[in-house]
C-alpha positions in Angstrom: 101.0 116.3 114.9 100.9 116.2 111.1 101.7 113.2 108.9 101.6 114.0 105.2 101.6 111.1 102.9 102.2 111.4 99.2 103.3 109.3 96.2 100.2 107.3 95.5 98.7 107.0 92.1 98.0 104.6 89.3 100.5 101.8 88.4 100.4 98.8 86.2 100.9 95.3 87.7 104.6 94.7 88.0 105.3 98.4 88.3 106.6 100.4 91.2 105.6 103.3 93.4 107.3 105.1 96.3 105.2 106.5 99.1 106.6 109.3 101.3 105.4 110.4 104.7 106.6 113.7 106.2 106.1 114.1 109.9 105.9 117.2 112.0 105.0 118.0 115.6 106.7 114.9 117.1 110.1 113.9 118.2 110.3 111.8 115.0 113.5 109.8 115.8 112.0 108.1 118.8 108.8 107.0 117.1 108.0 103.7 115.5 106.6 104.5 112.1 104.3 102.3 110.0 102.4 102.1 106.8 98.9 100.7 106.8 96.5 100.2 104.0 92.8 99.8 103.5 91.6 98.0 100.4 88.2 98.8 99.1 85.5 97.3 101.3 88.0 95.8 103.7 89.6 96.7 107.1 92.7 98.6 107.5 95.8 96.4 107.8 99.5 96.8 108.7 101.8 96.8 105.7 105.2 97.5 107.2 106.7 99.2 110.2 110.1 100.4 111.3 111.2 101.0 114.9 113.2 103.9 116.1 116.3 101.6 115.9 115.5 100.6 112.3 114.1 97.2 112.9 111.6 96.4 110.2 108.8 93.9 109.7 106.3 93.3 106.9 103.0 91.6 106.4 103.5 88.4 104.5 101.9 89.5 101.3 104.4 92.3 100.7 107.5 90.6 102.0 110.3 90.8 99.4 108.4 93.4 97.3 108.1 96.4 99.6 110.8 98.1 101.6 110.2 100.6 104.4 112.9 103.0 105.4 113.2 106.2 107.4 115.3 109.4 107.4 115.3 110.8 110.9 117.1 114.0 109.8 114.3 114.8 107.3 111.5 113.3 109.5 110.4 111.1 106.7 109.4 107.5 106.2 109.3 105.8 102.9 107.6 102.8 101.4 109.2 101.5 98.2 106.7 99.2 96.5 107.9 97.0 93.7 106.3 94.2 91.7 102.9 95.7 92.4 99.9 93.5 92.2 96.2 94.5 91.7 95.7 93.2 95.3 97.9 96.1 96.5 95.2 98.5 95.5 94.2 100.4 98.7 94.4 103.7 100.5 97.7 103.8 102.2 98.1 105.5 105.6 101.2 106.6 107.5 101.2 106.1 111.3 103.4 107.4 114.0 103.5 105.5 117.3 100.2 104.2 118.6 97.8 107.0 117.9 98.9 109.4 115.2 97.5 108.8 111.7 98.0 110.8 108.5 95.5 111.1 105.7 95.7 108.4 103.2 97.1 108.3 99.7 95.4 106.1 97.1 97.3 103.4 95.3 95.6 101.8 92.3 97.2 98.9 90.5 95.8 97.8 87.2 96.1 94.3 85.8 
């Protein structure tokens, strides 16, 4: 199983970034997919997840600013991040199901 995340980088507060996760080695369409993040010095936390049927939910701090989506044909999951805040600075990880993690991509938001 491989989950390759990309799209991180440096953004200014109020700006946008789009994260992409490409999955391989799994039957992607049946998996719940999620984005997690780990801020500096803190524990990893759920940001957003999307079920195989497309049901989504978000952690409160990103509700209304972030959007998770998936493209089963391309085996990809996206995280559109708008109105970024310095508190969004973290390493972002893609997760498939219960146990499959990708390497993180760093998002840094400057004030």
